[in-house]
C-alpha positions in Angstrom: 47.6 74.2 155.7 48.1 71.2 153.4 45.5 72.6 151.0 47.2 76.0 151.0 50.6 74.4 150.3 49.1 72.3 147.4 47.4 75.4 146.0 50.7 77.4 146.2 52.6 74.6 144.4 49.8 74.4 141.7 50.0 78.1 141.1 53.8 78.0 140.8 53.5 75.2 138.3 50.9 77.1 136.3 53.1 80.3 136.1 56.3 78.4 135.3 57.8 77.9 131.9 56.4 75.4 129.5 59.7 73.5 129.6 59.5 73.3 133.4 55.9 71.9 133.3 56.9 69.3 130.6 59.9 68.3 132.7 57.6 67.8 135.7 55.3 65.6 133.6 58.1 63.4 132.3 59.7 63.1 135.8 56.3 61.9 137.1 56.0 59.6 134.1 59.4 58.2 135.1 58.9 57.9 138.9 55.3 56.9 139.3 55.4 53.7 137.3 58.5 52.6 139.2 56.7 53.3 142.5 53.7 51.3 141.3 55.9 48.5 140.1 57.7 48.4 143.5 54.4 48.3 145.3 52.8 45.6 143.1 56.0 43.5 143.2 56.2 43.6 146.9 52.5 42.8 147.1 53.1 39.8 144.8 56.0 38.7 147.0 53.8 38.7 150.1 51.1 36.8 148.3 53.6 34.2 147.1 55.0 33.8 150.6 51.4 33.4 151.9 50.6 30.8 149.2 53.8 28.9 150.0 53.0 28.9 153.8 49.5 27.5 153.2 50.9 24.9 150.8 53.5 23.9 153.3 50.8 23.8 156.0 48.8 21.3 153.9 51.9 19.2 153.3 52.8 19.3 156.9 49.3 18.2 157.9 49.3 15.3 155.4 52.8 14.3 156.6 51.7 14.4 160.2 48.6 12.5 159.5 50.5 9.8 157.7 53.0 9.6 160.6 50.1 9.3 163.1 48.5 6.5 161.0 51.8 4.6 161.1 52.0 5.0 164.9 48.4 3.6 165.2 49.6 0.6 163.2 52.4 0.1 165.7 55.1 1.3 163.4 57.6 3.5 165.2 58.3 6.7 163.3 61.7 8.4 163.8 61.6 11.9 165.4 64.2 14.3 166.4 64.0 17.1 168.9 66.3 19.3 166.9 64.3 18.8 163.8 67.0 17.0 161.7 65.9 15.6 158.3 64.5 12.1 158.4 66.8 11.1 155.6 69.5 10.7 158.2 67.5 8.2 160.3 66.9 4.5 159.7 64.1 2.0 160.2 60.8 0.9 158.7 59.1 4.1 159.7 61.7 6.0 157.9 61.2 3.9 154.8 57.4 4.4 155.0 57.8 8.2 155.4 60.4 8.3 152.6 57.9 6.6 150.3 55.2 9.1 151.3 57.5 12.0 150.5 58.3 10.6 147.1 54.5 10.2 146.5 53.9 13.8 147.4 56.5 14.9 144.7 57.3 18.3 146.1 61.0 19.0 145.2 62.7 21.5 147.5 60.4 20.9 150.5 62.0 19.4 153.6 59.9 17.3 156.1 60.6 16.5 159.7 58.9 15.3 162.9 59.4 16.6 166.3 58.2 14.8 169.5 56.1 16.8 171.9 57.3 16.3 175.5 54.9 14.8 178.0 52.3 13.9 175.4 50.5 10.5 175.2 51.4 8.3 172.3 48.8 6.5 170.1 48.4 2.8 170.7 47.4 0.4 168.0 43.7 0.3 167.4 43.1 3.3 169.7 40.1 5.5 168.8 41.5 9.0 168.3 38.5 10.8 166.8 38.1 13.1 169.8 41.8 13.8 170.0 42.2 14.6 166.3 39.5 17.3 166.6 41.6 19.0 169.2 44.7 19.4 166.9 46.0 23.0 166.8 46.1 25.5 163.9 49.3 25.4 161.9 52.1 27.7 163.0 53.7 29.6 160.0 57.1 31.1 160.0 59.1 33.2 157.5 62.6 34.0 158.9 66.3 33.2 158.3 65.7 32.7 154.6 63.3 29.8 155.2 59.5 29.5 155.0 58.1 26.8 157.3 54.8 25.4 158.6 54.3 23.3 161.8 51.2 21.2 162.4 50.8 19.7 165.9 49.4 16.2 166.4 48.9 16.1 170.2 47.2 12.7 170.0 50.3 11.2 168.5 52.6 13.5 170.6 54.4 14.8 167.5 54.7 18.0 165.4 55.0 17.7 161.6 57.2 20.3 160.0 57.4 21.2 156.2 59.9 23.9 155.2 61.3 25.4 152.0 64.0 28.0 151.3 62.8 31.5 150.3 65.1 31.3 147.2 63.2 28.2 146.0 59.8 29.4 147.0 60.3 32.9 145.3 62.2 31.6 142.3 59.2 32.2 139.9 58.4 35.6 141.6 62.0 36.7 141.1 62.0 35.7 137.5 58.8 37.7 136.8 60.1 40.6 138.8 63.4 40.7 136.8 61.6 40.5 133.5 59.2 43.2 134.5 62.1 45.4 135.8 63.9 45.1 132.5 60.7 46.1 130.7 60.3 49.1 133.0 63.9 50.0 132.5 63.6 50.0 128.8 60.4 52.0 129.1 62.1 54.5 131.4 65.0 54.9 128.9 62.4 55.6 126.2 60.6 58.1 128.5 63.9 59.9 129.4 64.9 60.0 125.7 61.5 61.4 124.6 61.3 63.8 127.6 64.8 65.0 127.0 64.1 65.6 123.3 60.8 67.5 124.0 62.3 69.6 126.8 65.3 70.4 124.6 63.0 71.5 121.7 60.8 73.5 124.0 63.8 75.3 125.6 65.1 76.1 122.2 61.7 77.6 121.3 61.7 79.5 124.6 65.2 80.8 123.8 64.0 81.9 120.4 61.0 83.6 121.9 63.3 85.5 124.4 65.5 86.5 121.5 62.5 87.7 119.5 61.2 89.6 122.5 64.6 91.2 122.9 64.7 92.0 119.2 61.2 93.5 119.4 62.1 95.6 122.4 65.3 96.7 120.6 63.3 97.6 117.5 60.8 99.5 119.6 63.6 101.3 121.3 65.2 102.1 118.0 61.9 103.4 116.7 61.5 105.6 119.8 65.1 106.8 119.4 64.4 107.6 115.7 61.3 109.5 116.6 63.2 111.5 119.3 66.0 112.0 116.8 63.7 113.4 114.2 61.9 115.6 116.8 65.2 117.0 118.0 66.6 117.4 114.5 63.5 119.2 113.3 63.7 121.6 116.3 67.5 122.2 116.2 67.7 122.6 112.4 64.6 124.7 112.0 65.6 127.3 114.6 68.8 128.6 112.9 67.2 128.1 109.4 64.3 130.3 110.4 66.7 132.9 111.7 68.7 132.8 108.4 65.6 133.0 106.2 64.0 135.7 108.3 67.0 138.0 108.5 68.0 137.5 104.9 64.4 138.3 103.8 64.6 141.6 105.7 67.9 142.5 104.1 66.7 141.3 100.7 63.5 143.4 100.8 65.3 146.4 102.4 62.4 146.5 104.9 64.0 149.3 106.9 65.3 151.3 104.0 68.1 151.0 101.5 70.9 151.5 104.1 69.6 150.8 107.6 72.0 150.4 110.4 70.3 147.2 111.4 71.4 145.3 108.3 75.0 144.6 109.5 73.5 143.2 112.8 71.2 141.0 110.9 74.1 139.8 108.7 75.9 138.9 111.9 72.9 137.0 113.1 72.8 135.2 109.8 76.4 134.3 110.1 76.0 133.1 113.7 73.0 131.0 112.8 74.8 129.5 109.8 77.8 128.7 111.9 75.6 127.0 114.5 73.8 125.1 111.8 77.1 124.0 110.3 78.4 122.9 113.7 75.3 120.9 114.3 75.5 119.2 110.9 79.2 118.5 111.5 78.4 116.9 114.9 75.7 114.7 113.3 78.0 113.6 110.5 80.9 112.9 112.9 78.6 110.9 115.2 77.3 109.0 112.2 80.8 108.2 111.0 81.8 107.1 114.5 78.8 104.8 114.8 79.5 103.4 111.3 83.2 102.9 112.1 84.2 105.1 109.2 86.0 107.9 111.1 89.8 107.5 110.7 92.2 109.2 113.1 95.1 111.3 111.8 97.6 110.7 114.5 100.5 113.1 115.1 102.6 114.4 118.0 100.4 116.9 119.7 101.6 119.6 122.2 99.1 119.2 125.0 99.6 122.6 126.6 99.1 124.4 123.2 96.0 122.5 122.4 94.4 123.1 125.8 95.3 126.8 125.6 93.7 127.1 122.1 90.5 125.5 123.3 90.4 127.6 126.5 90.8 130.8 124.4 87.7 129.9 122.4 85.4 129.9 125.4 87.3 132.5 127.5 85.3 135.5 126.3 82.0 133.8 127.0 83.3 132.8 130.4 84.4 136.3 131.2 81.0 137.7 130.2 79.4 135.2 132.7 81.9 136.0 135.4 83.4 132.5 135.4 87.0 131.8 136.3 89.0 129.5 134.1 92.2 127.8 135.3 94.6 125.2 133.8 96.9 122.8 135.7 98.7 120.3 133.5 101.1 117.6 134.5 104.7 119.0 134.1 106.1 115.6 133.0 103.8 115.2 130.0 104.4 117.7 127.2 103.0 115.8 124.2 100.6 113.0 123.3 100.2 110.9 120.2 96.7 111.7 118.9 94.5 113.3 116.3 94.8 116.9 117.4 91.6 118.0 115.7 89.6 115.4 117.5 91.2 116.0 120.8 90.5 119.7 120.5 86.9 118.8 119.5 86.6 116.8 122.8 88.0 119.6 124.9 85.8 122.3 123.2 82.7 120.3 123.7 83.5 119.7 127.4 84.5 123.4 128.0 81.4 124.7 126.2 79.1 122.5 128.3 81.0 123.7 131.5 80.6 127.4 130.6 76.9 126.8 129.6 75.9 125.1 132.8 78.0 127.1 135.3 76.3 130.1 136.9 78.0 133.5 137.4 80.9 133.5 139.8 81.6 129.8 139.2 84.9 128.1 138.3 86.1 125.8 135.5 89.3 123.9 135.8 91.3 121.9 133.2 93.9 119.5 134.6 95.9 116.5 133.7 97.7 113.8 135.7 99.7 110.6 135.0 98.2 107.3 136.0 99.1 103.7 135.6 96.4 103.5 133.0 97.7 106.5 131.0 97.2 110.2 131.0 94.0 111.5 132.7 92.6 114.9 131.4 89.9 116.4 133.6 87.4 119.2 133.0 85.6 120.1 136.2 83.1 122.9 137.0 81.0 124.2 139.8 77.8 124.3 137.8 74.3 123.0 138.2 75.4 119.4 137.8 73.4 116.4 136.8 71.6 113.9 139.0 73.5 110.5 139.0 70.4 108.7 137.6 70.3 111.1 134.6 74.0 110.7 133.6 73.2 107.7 131.4 70.5 109.8 129.6 72.9 112.7 129.1 75.4 110.3 127.4 72.9 109.2 124.7 72.7 111.2 121.5 70.3 114.1 121.7 69.8 113.2 125.4 68.3 116.2 127.2 68.1 116.0 131.0 65.6 118.8 131.3 62.2 118.7 129.6 61.9 120.4 126.2 59.2 122.7 127.5 61.2 124.0 130.5 64.7 123.8 129.0 66.8 126.9 129.9 69.9 126.0 128.1 70.4 125.6 124.3 72.1 122.5 123.0 71.6 119.4 120.8 72.7 116.8 123.3 75.5 115.6 121.1 78.5 117.1 123.0 79.0 114.3 125.6 78.2 111.3 123.4 80.5 112.7 120.6 83.3 113.4 123.0 83.0 109.9 124.5 83.2 108.1 121.2 86.1 110.2 120.0 88.0 109.3 123.2 87.2 105.6 122.8 88.3 105.8 119.2 91.7 106.8 120.6 91.6 103.7 122.8 90.8 105.7 126.0 88.1 105.7 128.6 85.5 108.4 129.4 83.7 108.9 132.7 81.3 111.5 134.2 80.8 112.3 137.9 78.2 114.8 138.9 75.5 115.7 141.4 72.8 118.3 141.4 74.1 121.8 142.4 77.5 120.3 143.1 79.2 120.6 139.7 80.4 118.1 137.1 83.7 116.4 136.6 84.4 114.8 133.2 87.6 112.7 132.9 89.0 111.0 129.9 92.1 108.8 130.0 94.4 108.2 127.1 96.3 104.9 127.1 100.0 104.8 128.0 101.1 104.2 124.4 99.8 107.7 123.5 101.6 109.5 126.2 105.0 111.2 125.4 107.0 112.1 128.5 109.2 115.2 128.7 112.9 114.1 128.5 115.3 115.4 131.2 
């Protein structure tokens, strides 16, 4: 389990960003030395305490041995059950012990003697060789801020005690620890500064790489769009041009005689192809101007009902031939808008042409308008074949064709919806498409309130 977790973490680190890995390295370089410093410092403290305890044990043993010697010489040594310092006592024994403490020359160490109850005392000249060998091992203690060592002298019935405060015993250790801590602190500041600089530089480089990757993808997308544009353009321009050249060649060479009845029909085909070609070129030019921001609106007061009626009349014959019913329902409170009439008609004609093209026989197309808080909403809806929701975005791109070019049943350049959308947005409006397969399409564009002129009572 632990191995699998470690392996998982290792794989995550390997697949992470370079800046993340560098951050982990510098965090480790910051934390690990502090951990090692804390461990080594506490180890040194323990060793210092142990050295102090053994030193105090030696001093206590020597102090107890001297007190025992004085007792063998018949000199009474002062003791205290509570372990009070001998400096508060009086007598020859105290003077002898005081001289011994000065001879030891251990500042900060306190000595005391404590009598053992029910223990035999040493008489002058008594042989204590056997008794001395029975003395106990020193008792060491480190508590309440004091380090002490007690050495029993059962033959003399006393316990010699040497003690020192921790502050005094650990003074040198604390001095070294503080100096090393400052060194580690300065090192840590350096590590943080260097790490922050490196991580900042790496993240900047990663951000540049992301931007370059996005630019590369954008360039590739533009290249693909250019290829698709050229492919569509070559197809859409070549078709009417071939018709114009072919039919004009027939009329020029009088292939069917000097005055064939077919020539007027061919002339009509040439006219239709030329008109289609001109409309295609105009759409391309308009779209290019819109994208370049060079198309300027010629605003004027536009009668909405008149403009809608004119656009409907242009597609009415085609709708009747296909058995499609056209209906108009405009808001009675809005009789005029402030807009570029030519561009608004262009939007309506594109939407109505698409609706007629993609609505089967017996269908219905409806043009309506309604006031909203956001302005005037003009809607063109049909009961046609519709578009899958996931394909709407593709249909809104220039030359976007939802069906494949091989199976395409309906003619068109794919410029109608994108051009209409950009013309509406140029007026400050919004453009939306709602559709579903075999459920029809509803296109709504909303002109802002400042472009709506209400009918006065």
